[in-house]
C-alpha positions in Angstrom: 166.3 -142.3 44.5 164.8 -145.2 44.8 164.4 -147.0 41.0 160.7 -145.4 40.5 162.6 -141.6 40.7 161.6 -140.8 44.3 163.8 -140.4 47.2 163.8 -143.1 49.8 160.9 -142.8 52.6 164.2 -142.3 55.1 165.1 -139.5 53.6 162.1 -137.6 53.0 161.3 -138.0 56.7 164.8 -136.9 57.4 164.4 -133.7 55.4 161.2 -133.1 56.9 162.8 -133.0 60.4 165.7 -130.8 59.4 162.8 -128.4 58.0 161.2 -128.5 61.4 164.2 -127.9 63.1 165.0 -125.0 60.9 161.7 -123.7 61.7 162.1 -124.3 65.6 165.6 -122.3 65.5 163.7 -119.5 63.4 161.3 -119.0 66.0 163.6 -119.3 68.8 162.3 -122.6 70.3 165.3 -125.0 69.5 165.8 -127.5 72.3 168.7 -130.0 72.7 170.9 -127.9 75.1 171.0 -125.6 77.8 170.2 -122.0 77.3 173.0 -119.6 78.2 170.8 -116.6 78.1 171.6 -116.2 74.1 169.4 -118.1 72.4 171.2 -117.9 68.8 173.9 -119.9 70.7 171.4 -122.7 72.0 170.3 -122.9 68.3 173.4 -123.4 66.9 174.7 -126.2 69.0 171.3 -127.7 68.0 172.2 -126.8 63.8 175.8 -128.4 65.1 174.5 -131.6 66.1 171.8 -131.8 63.2 174.9 -131.3 61.0 176.8 -134.0 62.8 173.6 -136.3 62.3 172.8 -135.7 58.5 176.7 -136.7 57.6 176.0 -139.7 59.5 172.7 -140.7 58.0 174.0 -140.7 54.5 175.8 -143.7 55.6 172.2 -145.0 55.6 172.1 -144.8 51.7 175.4 -145.0 50.3 178.7 -146.4 51.6 179.6 -144.3 54.6 183.5 -144.1 54.1 182.8 -142.2 51.3 181.5 -139.5 52.7 183.8 -139.4 56.2 185.0 -136.0 57.1 186.5 -136.5 60.3 188.1 -133.2 60.9 184.4 -131.7 60.6 182.4 -134.1 62.7 184.8 -133.5 65.5 184.6 -129.8 65.2 181.0 -129.9 65.2 181.0 -132.3 68.2 183.1 -130.1 70.0 181.4 -127.1 69.2 178.2 -128.6 70.6 179.4 -129.7 73.4 181.1 -126.6 74.2 177.9 -124.8 73.8 176.4 -127.2 75.9 178.8 -126.5 79.1 180.6 -129.8 78.4 184.1 -131.2 77.1 184.5 -134.4 75.1 186.9 -136.9 75.7 189.1 -138.1 73.2 187.2 -141.5 73.1 184.1 -139.9 72.5 185.4 -137.8 69.9 186.9 -140.7 68.5 183.5 -142.7 67.7 181.9 -138.8 66.9 184.2 -139.1 64.0 183.0 -141.7 62.3 186.2 -143.1 61.1 188.7 -146.0 62.6 190.3 -144.5 65.9 193.6 -144.1 64.7 192.2 -142.2 62.0 190.5 -140.1 64.4 193.1 -139.7 66.9 195.8 -138.6 63.9 192.9 -135.9 62.9 193.0 -135.0 66.9 196.4 -134.8 66.6 196.7 -132.3 63.8 194.0 -130.2 65.2 195.5 -130.1 68.4 199.1 -128.8 66.6 197.2 -126.2 64.8 195.4 -124.8 67.8 191.9 -125.5 66.7 191.5 -127.9 69.4 192.9 -127.6 73.1 193.4 -131.0 74.9 193.7 -130.9 78.7 193.5 -133.7 81.4 190.9 -134.7 83.2 190.7 -133.2 86.6 188.8 -136.2 88.1 190.4 -139.0 86.0 194.0 -138.4 84.9 193.7 -141.3 82.5 191.7 -139.6 80.3 191.9 -136.3 77.8 189.5 -133.9 77.3 189.0 -131.7 74.3 187.2 -128.5 73.4 187.7 -125.6 70.8 190.1 -122.9 70.9 187.9 -119.5 71.7 189.3 -118.7 67.8 187.7 -122.0 66.5 184.9 -121.5 68.7 184.3 -118.4 67.2 185.0 -119.7 63.5 182.4 -122.5 64.1 179.7 -120.3 65.2 180.3 -118.1 62.2 180.1 -121.3 60.2 177.2 -122.5 61.5 175.1 -119.2 61.3 176.1 -119.2 57.8 175.2 -122.5 56.8 171.6 -122.1 58.6 170.5 -118.6 58.3 171.0 -117.6 61.6 172.2 -113.9 62.1 175.2 -113.0 64.7 177.4 -110.2 64.8 180.4 -112.9 64.3 183.5 -112.1 62.0 185.5 -114.5 60.3 188.4 -115.5 63.1 190.5 -117.8 60.5 191.7 -116.6 57.5 
């Protein structure tokens, strides 16, 4: 809130952007990733990108480090990339995490040890490691995104 008691103009614009995105998702008009024949999945990728963007934008209004959530940001980025048919390099994932690289690398390592994230060498460039979600983690993220967005789906919780 500003001193006048009204939200900052940027926050109002962002809220309008989210309302528009939600409306597009409800109508099945969401864009942003190729449709794999399942508009709901494409919509979930858009929800993941919007959630990641929303967390990053809070840094415009408060000290960004107060809201760092690297594990969630990594999962959102990997989910959206997976729905777009892509795997993410470790370097790109570190950027998406929004924290220092050493912190992001610790989180990636922990998520990999727990089987949530799968790290594989890049077939085209052996120096790079590409990341993706395990199938169980992808299903859990889809359920999470369905829950926060109100998009219905037939998935059941995979992680307890």
